[in-house]
Structure formats: structure tokens, C-alpha cells
C-alpha angles and dihedrals in degrees: 000000000000108000099179093073128089115207121197126202105194147163121240131169088207132047107268116253092226128054114298137151116240106232107168134345104310092352122114139177121214148161094187113126095221092057091046093052092047089053094049090047095049114085112220095017114153112230147128121216122208127192112224133348141218125228135196134246116241110296092358094114091049089049091051090053092050090052088049091242093146136067109216116201134162115263131209138180095259090056094048097048104030116149096258129016089208109131093005095124094052093045092053093047089051091050090050092049090051092046099050113006109207144141128253118253089262089059094250116131122244109268116240089230117036121177119229115257111247128194091182 
């Protein structure tokens, strides 16, 4: 995990001037300092800041999908920027379980309540 990076997920009506990944309609992800400064200097801007990130080795992500190691759900702005992220992980795991009931690779069923992983 790289802890020196700050990652911002933010809303913008216009394409950001500095490098950013387009995630959803009017939603972007960036680590570019110019975008971060603009967000911090803009009263009322909608954003979430995250300290650090993890990456994948070549083909690791594809392998995790093949092993059904990911839950894939639709995202929307309300979900990304809701007032409080408290309980969000558990809510999303429950949605995933309702959407496509399955078992984990070990054969264990998906718990109704699953605490969020933390590398804090």
C-alpha cells in the first residue's frame, strides 16, 4: 500500500483541467495536486479524500475476478457522497448477497454483517 498519496473522488460539471479518471457522469478520481488544491479551495465542492492506495500486479485483478473475489455493484452519486459512510461496507455486502447469492471460494456463506477491511 502506498500511504504517501492522496486520492480524491469528486464531482465536477466540467472536465478537470489536470489529469483525472472519469468514473461516472460528472464524477472523477484524481491524485493530481492541481485538482486537489481546486477542491480544497472551492466552498461546497463534493469530494471524498483517501490517504494511500493499493495497486495490482499484472493480471492480478483479472485473476481475482475469475476466482469471484469481488462484488460488483452499480454505483451512483448519492452512494458515493452520502452524508455519512458509517455502515456503507456492510450495506454494500448485503446488497451484493441479495443480488447474486453465492458462497465464498472456501465454501463458507457470505456473512450478513461483514466488517470493513482496514489497513490502518
